[in-house]
C-alpha positions in Angstrom: 7.5 -16.3 31.5 10.1 -15.9 29.3 9.4 -12.5 27.1 8.9 -12.8 23.8 11.3 -13.4 21.0 11.9 -10.3 18.6 12.6 -11.1 15.1 14.2 -8.8 12.8 12.2 -7.3 10.0 14.0 -6.6 7.4 12.0 -6.6 3.5 12.4 -9.0 1.2 14.3 -7.8 -1.6 12.9 -9.6 -4.9 14.7 -7.5 -7.5 18.0 -7.9 -6.2 19.8 -9.3 -9.3 17.3 -7.5 -11.8 18.3 -4.0 -10.4 22.7 -5.2 -10.5 21.8 -6.0 -14.7 19.7 -2.6 -15.1 22.5 -1.0 -13.1 25.0 -2.4 -15.7 23.1 -1.9 -18.6 23.3 2.2 -17.5 27.0 2.3 -16.8 27.9 1.2 -13.1 29.9 -1.2 -12.2 29.3 -4.4 -13.0 29.0 -4.8 -9.0 27.3 -1.8 -7.4 26.9 -0.6 -4.2 24.7 -2.8 -2.3 23.2 0.0 -0.7 22.4 2.1 -4.3 20.7 -1.3 -5.1 18.3 -1.4 -1.7 17.6 2.5 -1.8 16.7 1.4 -5.5 14.4 -0.9 -4.9 12.6 0.6 -2.2 12.4 3.7 -4.9 10.7 1.0 -6.9 8.6 -0.9 -4.9 7.1 2.4 -3.6 6.0 3.3 -6.8 4.7 0.2 -8.0 2.7 -0.1 -4.7 1.4 3.6 -4.5 -0.1 3.4 -8.4 -1.6 -0.3 -7.9 -2.9 1.6 -4.3 -4.2 4.4 -7.2 -5.5 1.9 -9.6 -7.4 0.0 -6.9 -8.9 3.2 -5.8 -10.7 3.1 -9.5 -11.6 0.1 -8.9 -13.7 -0.1 -6.3 -15.4 3.3 -7.7 -16.3 1.5 -10.2 -17.5 -1.6 -7.8 -15.2 -4.3 -9.6 -14.1 -6.9 -8.2 -11.3 -7.8 -10.5 -8.4 -5.5 -11.5 -8.4 -4.6 -15.8 -5.7 -2.8 -17.5 -8.4 0.2 -17.6 -7.8 0.4 -13.9 -3.9 1.2 -14.7 -4.9 3.6 -17.5 -7.0 5.5 -14.9 -3.6 5.4 -11.9 -1.2 6.4 -15.0 -3.8 9.3 -16.9 -1.5 12.3 -16.1 1.5 10.6 -17.3 1.0 10.2 -20.9 4.6 8.8 -21.9 3.8 6.0 -18.9 0.3 5.7 -20.3 1.1 5.1 -23.9 3.6 2.5 -23.4 0.5 0.7 -21.8 -0.8 0.9 -24.8 1.5 0.2 -27.0 2.1 -3.5 -24.8 -1.4 -4.2 -24.6 -1.5 -3.8 -28.7 1.7 -6.1 -28.8 0.1 -8.9 -26.5 -3.0 -8.4 -28.9 -1.1 -8.9 -32.0 1.0 -11.9 -30.0 -1.6 -13.7 -28.8 -3.5 -13.6 -32.6 -0.5 -14.8 -34.0 -0.3 -17.7 -31.9 -3.6 -18.8 -32.4 -3.5 -18.5 -36.6 -0.2 -20.6 -35.9 -1.8 -22.8 -33.0 -3.1 -25.9 -35.3 -3.0 -29.0 -33.8 -3.5 -32.5 -34.9 -6.5 -33.2 -33.9 -7.8 -30.5 -35.5 -6.5 -31.4 -39.1 -8.4 -34.5 -40.9 -5.9 -37.5 -41.8 -6.0 -36.0 -45.7 -4.9 -32.4 -44.0 -1.7 -34.8 -42.1 -0.6 -35.9 -44.4 0.1 -32.9 -46.8 1.7 -31.2 -44.0 3.4 -34.0 -43.7 4.4 -34.3 -47.2 5.2 -30.2 -47.1 7.7 -30.9 -44.1 9.4 -33.9 -46.4 9.5 -31.4 -49.3 11.3 -28.9 -47.1 14.2 -31.3 -45.8 14.7 -32.6 -48.8 15.1 -29.6 -50.6 17.9 -28.4 -47.3 19.1 -31.6 -47.7 20.1 -30.8 -51.4 20.9 -27.5 -50.4 23.4 -28.8 -47.9 24.9 -31.6 -50.4 25.2 -28.9 -53.4 27.1 -26.8 -50.9 30.1 -29.6 -50.8 30.2 -29.5 -54.2 33.8 -27.7 -55.9 32.3 -26.4 -59.3 34.8 -26.2 -62.0 
């Protein structure tokens, strides 16, 4: 019977290009040492895994099936800087979502008269832009 083939277990490197860019942005050479990138990726991956496992423990204690933002906040409760960053990102995400909802006007939601008004406003803007472009080309005496 033939011996089973052994496969070399190599870690999947997901962040190599991103870490190269980050290292360069923080003052390293444009072609950093590959061992440095692999070591940094291992550190980042281990850190993220540790945080997610702690957040997952909080999720299990709450007897929930879904992972929510509060679980991550609980896992990072001892680090005020990261906790503040999570808060800032959450606030920004809500603001962006709210702004998108305000400007998310589809043609289906507009009545015929409203569609005509929007079209007239767009035409007026285009005329104004055309007039400005033409007036820039003229030479004043």
